[in-house]
C-alpha positions in Angstrom: 9.6 -26.9 4.9 10.4 -23.2 4.8 7.6 -20.9 5.8 7.1 -17.6 4.0 8.6 -15.0 6.4 5.7 -12.5 6.4 5.2 -12.9 10.1 7.0 -10.4 12.3 8.1 -8.2 9.5 7.4 -4.7 8.3 5.3 -6.1 5.5 2.6 -6.9 8.1 2.5 -3.4 9.3 2.6 -2.0 5.7 -0.4 -4.2 4.6 -2.4 -3.4 7.7 -1.5 0.3 7.6 -2.5 0.7 4.0 -6.0 -0.6 5.0 -6.3 0.8 8.5 -6.1 4.5 7.8 -8.6 4.4 4.9 -12.1 3.9 6.2 -14.8 6.4 6.6 -17.8 5.0 8.5 -20.1 3.9 5.8 -22.4 0.9 5.5 -21.7 -1.8 2.8 -24.1 -1.1 0.0 -23.6 -4.0 -2.2 -22.3 -7.6 -2.0 -18.6 -8.0 -2.8 -17.9 -8.7 -6.4 -17.1 -12.2 -7.5 -13.4 -12.8 -8.2 -12.9 -14.7 -11.5 -11.0 -18.0 -11.0 -8.4 -17.0 -13.6 -7.6 -13.6 -11.9 -3.9 -13.1 -11.4 -4.3 -11.1 -8.2 -6.8 -9.1 -6.2 -7.1 -6.8 -3.2 -10.3 -5.8 -1.4 -10.8 -3.5 1.5 -14.0 -2.8 3.4 -13.9 0.4 5.5 -17.5 0.3 6.7 -16.8 -0.6 10.3 -13.9 1.8 10.8 -14.8 4.8 12.9 -12.9 7.5 11.1 -13.7 11.0 9.9 -15.2 11.5 6.5 -13.3 14.1 4.4 -15.3 14.9 1.3 -13.4 18.3 1.3 -10.0 16.7 0.5 -10.6 16.1 -3.2 -12.0 19.5 -3.6 -9.1 21.1 -1.6 -6.6 19.3 -3.8 -8.3 20.4 -7.0 -8.4 24.0 -5.7 -4.8 23.9 -4.8 -3.9 22.7 -8.3 -6.0 25.4 -9.9 -4.3 28.0 -7.8 -0.9 26.9 -9.1 0.2 25.3 -5.8 0.9 21.9 -7.2 4.0 21.6 -9.4 3.7 19.3 -12.4 6.7 17.3 -11.1 4.5 16.3 -8.1 1.4 15.2 -10.0 2.1 11.5 -9.2 1.9 12.3 -5.5 -1.1 14.5 -6.0 -2.9 11.9 -8.1 -2.1 9.2 -5.5 -3.5 11.1 -2.6 -6.5 12.2 -4.6 -7.3 8.6 -5.7 -6.7 7.2 -2.2 -8.9 9.7 -0.5 -11.8 8.7 -2.8 -11.3 5.0 -2.9 -10.5 4.8 0.9 -14.0 6.1 1.8 -16.0 3.1 0.2 -15.5 -0.6 0.0 -13.4 -1.3 -3.0 -11.7 -4.1 -5.0 -8.7 -4.0 -7.3 -8.4 -7.0 -9.5 -5.7 -7.9 -12.0 -7.4 -10.0 -14.7 -4.5 -10.5 -17.0 -0.8 -9.7 -16.9 2.0 -10.6 -19.3 5.6 -9.3 -19.6 8.8 -10.3 -21.3 12.4 -10.0 -20.2 14.1 -6.8 -21.5 17.6 -5.9 -20.3 17.1 -2.3 -21.6 13.9 -1.8 -19.5 14.2 0.0 -16.1 13.0 -3.0 -14.2 14.5 -5.7 -16.4 11.2 -6.6 -18.0 8.6 -4.9 -20.2 4.8 -5.3 -19.8 3.2 -6.5 -23.0 -0.4 -7.1 -21.7 -2.4 -5.9 -18.7 -6.1 -5.9 -17.8 -7.0 -4.6 -14.3 -10.0 -3.0 -12.7 -10.7 -0.8 -9.6 -14.3 -1.4 -8.4 -15.7 1.3 -6.1 -18.6 -0.6 -4.4 -21.2 2.2 -4.0 -24.7 2.7 -5.2 -24.5 6.4 -4.4 -24.0 9.3 -6.8 -20.9 8.5 -8.9 -20.3 12.0 -10.1 -17.6 12.7 -7.5 -15.7 9.6 -8.7 -16.0 10.7 -12.3 -14.8 14.2 -11.3 -11.7 12.8 -9.6 -10.9 10.6 -12.5 -11.2 13.6 -14.9 -8.8 15.6 -12.8 -6.2 12.8 -12.9 -6.6 12.2 -16.6 -6.2 15.9 -17.3 -2.6 15.7 -16.3 -1.9 13.6 -19.4 -3.6 15.7 -22.0 -0.4 17.6 -22.9 2.0 14.7 -23.2 4.2 14.5 -26.2 4.3 11.1 -28.0 7.0 8.8 -26.7 10.3 9.6 -28.3 8.9 12.9 -29.7 9.9 16.5 -29.0 8.4 17.5 -25.6 9.0 21.1 -26.4 6.6 21.0 -29.4 3.4 23.0 -29.1 0.1 21.3 -28.5 -0.8 21.9 -32.1 2.1 19.6 -33.1 1.1 16.8 -30.7 -1.8 14.5 -31.5 -4.4 14.8 -28.7 -5.9 12.0 -26.7 -8.9 10.0 -27.9 -12.0 9.4 -25.8 -14.9 7.3 -27.0 -18.1 5.7 -25.7 -18.8 2.0 -26.1 -21.4 -0.5 -24.9 -20.7 -3.2 -22.3 -22.5 -6.5 -22.1 -26.0 -5.9 -20.7 -26.4 -2.5 -22.4 -24.4 -0.3 -20.0 -22.5 2.6 -21.6 -18.8 3.0 -20.9 -16.0 5.5 -21.8 -12.4 4.9 -23.0 -9.4 7.3 -22.8 -6.1 6.8 -24.6 -3.1 8.9 -25.6 -1.8 8.1 -29.1 1.6 7.0 -27.7 0.1 4.6 -25.1 0.2 0.9 -25.6 -3.2 -0.9 -25.5 -2.6 -2.0 -21.9 -2.4 1.7 -20.8 -5.9 2.5 -22.0 -8.2 3.8 -19.3 -11.8 2.8 -19.3 -14.7 3.6 -16.9 -18.4 3.0 -16.3 -21.1 3.8 -13.8 -22.9 0.5 -13.0 -25.9 0.0 -10.8 -23.9 -1.2 -7.8 -20.4 0.3 -8.5 -18.2 2.7 -10.3 -15.5 0.8 -12.2 -12.2 2.0 -13.7 -10.3 -0.3 -16.0 -6.7 -0.3 -17.1 -6.1 -2.0 -20.4 -8.2 -2.2 -23.5 -11.2 -4.5 -23.0 -10.7 -4.7 -19.2 -14.3 -3.6 -18.4 -15.9 -6.0 -20.9 -13.9 -8.8 -19.4 -14.9 -7.8 -15.8 -18.6 -7.4 -16.5 -18.7 -10.7 -18.4 -17.1 -12.5 -15.4 -19.7 -11.0 -13.0 -22.5 -12.4 -15.1 -20.9 -15.8 -15.3 -20.5 -16.2 -11.5 -18.0 -19.1 -11.8 -17.0 -20.2 -8.3 -13.4 -19.7 -7.2 -12.6 -23.0 -5.4 -9.1 -22.0 -4.4 -10.4 -18.8 -2.7 -13.0 -20.8 -0.9 -10.3 -23.1 0.4 -8.1 -20.3 1.6 -10.9 -18.3 3.2 -12.0 -21.3 5.2 -8.4 -21.7 6.5 -8.0 -18.0 7.2 -11.3 -17.8 9.2 -10.3 -20.5 11.7 -8.9 -18.1 14.2 -11.4 -15.3 13.9 -15.0 -15.6 12.6 -15.5 -11.9 12.4 -16.1 -10.1 9.1 -13.1 -9.5 6.8 -11.8 -6.0 6.3 -8.9 -6.8 4.0 -8.0 -9.6 1.6 -5.0 -9.8 -0.8 -4.5 -12.7 -3.2 -1.7 -13.6 -5.6 -1.8 -16.5 -8.0 1.9 -17.2 -8.4 1.3 -20.2 -10.7 -0.6 -18.0 -13.1 2.3 -15.5 -13.1 4.8 -18.3 -13.8 2.7 -19.5 -16.6 2.2 -16.1 -18.1 5.8 -14.9 -17.9 8.2 -17.7 -16.9 11.3 -15.9 -18.2 10.6 -12.8 -16.1 10.1 -14.7 -12.8 13.1 -17.0 -13.4 15.8 -14.3 -13.3 16.8 -10.9 -12.0 14.8 -8.9 -9.5 11.5 -10.9 -9.7 13.4 -14.1 -8.9 15.3 -12.5 -6.0 12.1 -11.1 -4.5 10.3 -14.5 -4.6 13.4 -16.1 -3.0 13.8 -13.5 -0.3 10.2 -13.8 0.8 10.3 -17.7 0.5 7.6 -17.8 -2.1 9.7 -19.5 -4.8 7.9 -22.8 -3.9 4.4 -21.3 -3.4 1.5 -21.9 -5.8 -0.4 -18.9 -4.4 -0.5 -16.7 -1.3 -3.3 -14.9 0.5 -3.5 -12.3 3.3 -6.6 -12.3 5.6 -7.5 -9.3 7.8 -10.5 -9.9 10.1 -12.3 -8.3 13.0 -12.0 -10.1 16.3 -14.1 -7.8 18.6 -12.0 -4.7 19.0 -8.9 -6.3 17.7 -7.9 -6.8 14.1 -6.2 -10.0 13.4 -4.1 -11.0 10.3 -3.2 -14.4 8.9 -1.6 -15.6 5.8 -2.3 -18.8 3.9 -0.5 -20.4 1.0 -0.1 -23.6 -1.0 3.2 -25.2 -1.7 3.9 -26.7 -5.1 5.3 -29.8 -3.3 2.1 -30.4 -1.3 -1.3 -31.9 -2.3 -3.6 -29.6 -4.2 -6.1 -29.4 -1.3 -3.4 -28.7 1.4 -3.3 -25.1 2.7 -0.6 -23.8 5.1 -1.3 -20.9 7.4 0.4 -18.6 9.8 -0.9 -16.0 12.3 0.7 -12.6 12.1 -1.0 -10.7 15.0 -2.3 -11.3 18.4 -6.0 -11.2 19.4 -5.3 -10.0 22.9 -3.4 -7.3 24.7 0.1 -8.5 25.9 0.7 -8.4 29.6 4.3 -7.2 29.2 3.1 -3.9 27.5 2.8 -0.9 29.8 1.6 1.3 27.0 -2.0 2.4 27.8 -4.3 0.6 25.3 -5.2 3.1 22.6 -8.8 4.3 22.5 -9.2 4.0 18.8 -11.9 1.9 17.0 -9.4 -0.9 16.5 -6.2 -2.2 17.9 -3.5 -4.4 16.1 -0.7 -6.0 18.1 2.2 -7.4 16.0 4.9 -9.5 17.5 8.1 -8.4 15.9 11.9 -9.0 16.0 13.1 -5.5 15.1 16.7 -6.5 14.4 15.6 -9.3 12.0 13.0 -7.0 10.4 15.7 -4.3 9.8 17.8 -6.9 7.9 14.7 -8.0 5.9 14.0 -4.4 4.9 17.5 -4.1 3.6 17.2 -7.4 1.8 13.8 -6.4 0.3 15.2 -3.1 -1.0 18.3 -4.9 -2.4 15.9 -7.1 -4.4 14.5 -4.1 -6.2 18.0 -3.0 -7.5 19.5 -3.7 -10.9 22.3 -6.3 -11.1 24.9 -3.6 -11.8 23.8 -1.7 -8.7 24.3 -4.6 -6.3 28.1 -4.4 -5.7 27.9 -0.8 -4.7 24.9 -1.3 -2.4 26.5 -4.3 -0.7 29.6 -2.3 -0.1 27.6 0.5 1.5 25.7 -1.9 3.7 28.9 -3.6 4.9 30.4 -0.2 5.7 27.2 0.9 7.5 27.1 -2.3 9.5 30.7 -2.0 10.5 30.3 1.7 11.6 26.9 1.5 13.2 26.6 -2.2 14.4 26.7 -1.4 18.1 24.4 1.6 17.7 21.5 -0.2 15.9 22.0 -3.4 17.9 21.5 -1.5 21.1 18.6 0.4 19.5 16.6 -2.6 18.4 17.2 -4.5 21.7 15.9 -1.5 23.7 12.3 -2.0 22.6 9.6 -4.5 23.7 9.1 -6.9 20.8 5.7 -5.6 19.7 4.3 -3.0 17.4 0.8 -1.6 18.1 -1.4 0.1 15.4 -4.6 2.0 16.1 -6.6 4.9 14.8 -6.1 7.0 17.9 -6.6 9.8 16.9 -8.8 9.1 13.8 -7.1 10.3 10.6 -8.3 13.6 9.3 -8.8 12.1 5.9 -9.6 8.6 4.8 -6.3 8.0 3.1 -4.8 4.4 3.2 -1.9 4.2 5.5 -3.1 6.9 7.9 -2.8 4.9 11.2 -0.9 5.5 14.4 2.1 3.3 15.3 3.4 2.7 18.8 6.7 1.2 20.1 7.6 0.8 23.8 11.0 0.8 25.5 11.8 -2.1 27.8 13.3 0.4 30.4 12.0 4.0 30.5 15.4 5.1 31.9 16.9 4.3 28.5 14.8 6.9 26.7 17.6 9.5 26.4 20.2 7.0 25.3 17.8 5.5 22.8 17.0 9.0 21.4 20.8 9.6 20.9 21.2 6.4 19.1 18.2 7.1 16.9 19.6 10.6 16.0 23.0 8.9 15.2 21.4 6.6 12.7 19.3 9.4 11.2 22.1 11.9 11.0 23.1 11.0 7.5 19.5 11.6 6.3 19.0 14.9 8.1 20.0 17.7 5.7 19.3 21.4 5.1 18.7 20.9 1.4 15.1 20.9 0.2 14.1 18.1 -2.1 13.2 19.7 -5.5 12.3 16.7 -7.6 10.0 13.7 -7.1 11.9 10.8 -5.4 14.1 12.9 -3.2 13.4 13.0 0.5 15.0 14.3 3.7 14.4 13.8 7.4 13.5 16.9 9.3 13.8 17.6 13.1 11.2 20.0 14.4 12.8 21.4 17.6 9.8 23.4 18.7 7.6 20.3 18.8 10.4 17.8 19.5 9.5 15.5 16.7 10.8 14.3 13.3 9.1 14.1 9.9 9.9 13.0 6.4 9.9 15.7 3.7 8.8 14.2 0.4 8.3 17.4 -1.6 9.7 20.9 -1.7 6.9 22.7 0.1 7.0 20.6 3.2 3.2 20.5 3.3 3.1 16.7 3.7 4.8 15.6 6.9 4.2 11.9 6.5 5.3 10.1 8.5 6.0 12.1 11.6 7.3 10.6 14.8 8.3 11.5 18.3 8.5 10.4 22.0 5.9 10.4 24.7 7.8 9.2 27.7 9.1 5.7 27.0 6.9 5.3 23.9 7.9 6.1 20.4 4.9 7.2 18.4 4.5 7.7 14.6 1.7 8.6 12.4 0.2 10.6 9.6 1.1 14.1 11.0 2.5 16.0 14.0 -1.0 16.2 15.6 -0.8 12.4 16.1 2.2 12.8 18.4 0.7 15.7 20.4 -2.6 14.0 20.8 -1.0 10.9 22.3 1.4 12.9 24.5 -1.6 14.6 26.1 -3.5 11.4 26.6 -0.5 9.5 28.1 0.5 12.5 30.3 -3.0 12.4 31.9 -2.7 8.7 32.9 
């Protein structure tokens, strides 16, 4: 039987990094919400045990920057993402996809078109919800001037129908609000409500009513119970991250979409084409965070659950890297060469069919030209990646963690640096990115580090990476590198 290849891949680091940078130290104020048995997918993160700095100033600073005209409209998606992440990352939260349907469409950008969606984001806090509402209002304000789809975008606001906002009642008597642009489909409707134990934002008409009804019903989710029992066998500590996907539900809802094109390639690449469902478990094990995945095969009995460990629960003896002093530590065994190939394969899966020949040709040319360079680069490192919040991120944004790689031989640092620069040379450019989606790699000679420029101003230097002796360190900003250089230099 093939096993899903989530172990020793960048996906592990990505899933953990999304969670690890997010938490401000807050106590859990309410019990986790009940996941409905018919949910398609859900994600839950609990930051309450993470020792990171609170940053209530970030949403305010972002809003002031926009009001001052420092945020170009082209970068609103980045702005909105950071703003939402900074708010959600400070409290326990759950995102649940209640319903999803799509149909194949060759004309659509992704090869399919969403026809139905109901999802909710639950911010699990009993505290004042006005800051959540203010953030949501800022994000929605970016859509108030949109022209109807297919209409004349140059038309004045007087010619464009405005958005509608209405109040409605939820089961139990709670009031909720609904926002919708006239050109939006029903599944694009945004709903929200302040409940006694949470602030809930829904996407899709009727999403809040469905969510509130499911919480009142309290129907047990037997499959989740089965998976959680398997995932807790290695570490009995409290969970900080859970991610669940019901692949059988997706196949039933949109069989044509999953049977062809990009969705089919993605499932095959990650060896999930025979899986009924899949779950990621992140738990505390003293000062270590451990991660496991569980899944059920369609070819196995219904009560059989397969599992695989993704991280270690101890510090490897063959690492000379001083153990980071953060609140947590994650050690991921990894085959860098194989992971590089999987990243290329995963990216290939996202491309349209007509783009594949050109991409494959570029990869073949790249491999032929750089084979020796990247083979020597990958083999130069100890086969582990370490994650920690040392230093704690300045803001509770998901993904803000520190990443460490270690060379097998410190004498190879200069040669490894040359190889890294050779591989990055084609991405280092003097041209500034001016539109969303463009990016360039920058080298900061003064501080001897690199950073990825995602937008024209260069304000966001995420990620940044550089060397501290034989250790390659990356993180959410240049200060991460300097902090670790000083600490390692003192030891």
